[in-house]
N, C-alpha and C positions, 0 to 999 in steps of 0.2 A: 194165585201167587206160586211161582215156581220154587222148588227147593233143590235145584240142581247142585248148588255149591255144597249142600250138606249130604248129598248122596254118598253112602259109604261110611258116614260118621253117625252111627246110630246113637240116639240119646242114651246117656249113661245112667240116668236116674238122678237121685239126690246124694250129694257127697258133703264131706267136710274137709277142712284143711288139717294137714299134719303139723301140729305145733309142738314145740319142745315139751310143753307140759303133758302132752299125750304120747310121748315116745314109748313109754312102757305099756300103757293100757290099751291104746288104740289097736295095735296089731292083734290083741287077744280078745277084743270085745265080742260078746255074743249077740249084740244088738244088730238089727238089720242096717246095712250100709252098702251103697252101690259103687262108690268110687272115692278116691282121695286125691286132693290137690296138694302140691308142696311148692315152697318157694325155691325156684331154681338156684339162686345164689347160695343157698345153704348147703348145696350138694355138688357144687362145681369142683370142689376138692373132696375126693372120696375118703371114707374111713370113719371110724369111731361110732359112738352110740347112735348118732343121727342116721348114719348110713345103715346100721343094723335095723333101725326102726323102719326106714324106707323100704329096705329089702323085704322085711316081714310083711309090710303092707302090700307090696307088689305081688307077693305070693297069693294074696286073697282077692285083691281088687285091681282094676285099672288105676294107675297113678299118673297124674298129669302135671307137668312142670308149668309153673306160672311165675314169670320173672318180673323183677322191678328194676333191673340194671341194664337192659339192652340199649336204652338211650336212642330209641328209633328216630326221635325228632331232633336230636342234638346236632350241633354244627360240625363235630369232628367225625372222621371215619369210624365205622364200627370197630369196636375193640377186638383185635384179631385173636388174642388169647381167650377172651370171653367167648367168642364165637366157636372156637375150637372145642372148648370145654362144654359149651352148651350142646353142640352137635353130638358129642360123645355121650352126654347125659341122656338126651332124648332117645338116642339109639339104645342105650343100656337098659332103660326102663320100658322101651318099646311102646311109648305113649302114642295114642292115635292122633293127637294134636298137641300143640303147646301154645303159650300165650305170653304177652307182655302188654304194656300200657302205651297208648298214643300220647306221648309226652316227650320232654327232654329231662335228662337226669344227671348230666355232668357238663361242666364248663372248664376249659383250660386243663383237661385231663383229670379233673377232681370230681368225684362223685358227690352230689349234693344231698344225698339221702332224703330226697323228696321227689315227688312226681309233679313237674311243673308244666303248665299248659302252654301250648303253641298258639300263635296267632291263627285265627280261623280265616285263612287266606289261600288264594290260588298258589302263591309262592310257597307256602308251607306244604301244600299238597304235592307240588312238584318236587320238593326236597325229600319228603317222606316216602313217596311211592317207590322210587328205585331202591331205597334202603330196605323196604319191606320185601321187595322181589329178591334182593340179594340174600336176605335172611332165609327165605323159603328155598332158594336154590342151594344154599349151604346145608341146611338141616334136612331138607327133603321130606318134610312132614307138613300137613296143614297148619297154618299159623293164624292165630286170632289176635286182634288188637282190642284193648279195653278202653272204654270211655272213662275219663278221670273226673274227680271233683275239682273245681277251681273256685277261688274266692275273690278273684279280681279278673277283669277282662284284659287280655293282652292288647297292647297297641297294635294297630295294623289290621284289625278284623275287617274283612270284606264279605264274609260268608256267615250264615248262621252256624251254630255248633252242629246241628243235624246235617246241614248241607256239607260241612267240612268232613264229618265222619263218613257220610255216604261217598263223597268224592274219593277219599283215601282208600276205603276198602274196595270200592268198585274198580278204581283204576289200578290198584295193586293186585286185585283179585285175591284178597285174603278174607278170612272170616271175622266175625264180630263177637267179642265177649262183652255182652251187655250187662253192665252193673246197674241193676234196677234201683238200688239205694242211691247210687250216684246221680241217676236221672232225677229222682225225687228231691234230693238235696239241692242240686243245681237249679231245678225248677223253682223251688221255694226261695232260694237265695237270690236268683236273678230275675224272678218274676215272669216265668213263662209256664205254659200248660204242659204238664208232664205227658199226658196222653197224646196230645198233638205232636209232641216231640217224638214219641215212639212211632206214631203214624208216618212221620217224615223219614224214618230210617229204612234201609234195605233189610227188612226183617227176615228175608229168606237167607241172609248170611249169618244170622244169630245161631251159633253152635253151642254157646254156653252162656249161663246167667250167673251172676253173683248177687247174693242177698246178704245184707248186713244191717246192724243197728247203727243209729246215729245219735248225736247229742244235740239237744235243743237249747240254744242260748237265747237271750232276750231279743237279739236282733238278727240271728242267723242260725243255720244248722251246720254242724260239724260232722264230717264223715269219720266217726271215731272207731267203728268196728268193735265197740265195747259193750254191746247190749243186745237184747233180743230184737228181731226184725219187727218194725212198727206195723200196726194194722194198715196204715196208708200205703206202705210199701208192699205188703201182701196183696192189697187190692190192685196196685199197679202191676204186680207180677201176674195176677189172674188176667188182667186186661191184655198183657203181652201174650200169655199162653193161648188165649182165644184166637190170636192172630198167627202164632207160630206153630201151634201144636207142641207136643212134648219136647223139651230141650234140656240138656245136661245142666243141672242146677247145683250150685255150691253155696253153703253157708260159711261166711267169713266171720271169724271172731278172733281179733288180734290183740285187744287190750282188755284188762279186767277179766281175764279168761276164767270162765266158771268150770264146773265139773264137765267131764266128757259127756255125761248123760244129758246135761242141759243143752249142749250143742247138738247132740244126736236127736233130741226132741224137736229142735228147729228143722233138722233135716227130715224128720218124720212128717212134719207139716207140709213141707215142700213136696215130699213123695206122695202124700195123700192128694194134693192138688194136681200133680202130674197124673196120678192114677185115675182121678175123676174125669179127666179129659176123654179117656177111652170108654167111659160109661154112658156118654151122651148119645 
């Protein structure tokens, strides 16, 4: 399998997200950490305590913007003010790449504060691909799209989710941020095989991985980002690594946030698994 798309983007190791609860302590931690991801929208307007925390992190580690508001699949033109600010932010922190979600996030100019699935269809591919190319042309850095969780199938599906993801990233020539927990949650909720799903993706385009916890209800799993990574997700991550080799890996923890140490412990586990690849 070729890795041409990833050339020049060396794996960063294991990282965690910069969350408000960690603004004071994360920049000063003595624990091993390889990189930091931050939510782009929290820094599109510069200044204040958050900005100081990000700047302090950027002095120690690579910092990578991960957005929730690009609205790559939405019906309206890309938000010009948003794009201008995002371009400046990516340049300011000199990130090797940046990412957002393959979804839509606003209707009628109103942000929905949710990541909503697109129909898995050729028409949706044709809509998204030129928008991805526009984003990459504007920001002039490698761009990754993330697979989201979804709890209902959109009307108009003509492709499998894996075929849809593949078509978008290959035709737009962008990278893939593969959220392994999302794959596991969707596979359980929609009754498909998570490993077969991974095998159907263009894994040579996976530049980054997200790992997170989920919540188990009686009839479904919820992508809550509020717990440790489950053993089944670690196992799926191992399956992926055996096919991709080392890949930049981030622990996401966004609700019921524990101590910084607990999140760093999860990153340590990911780092150990990445390190074990080189020992075989």
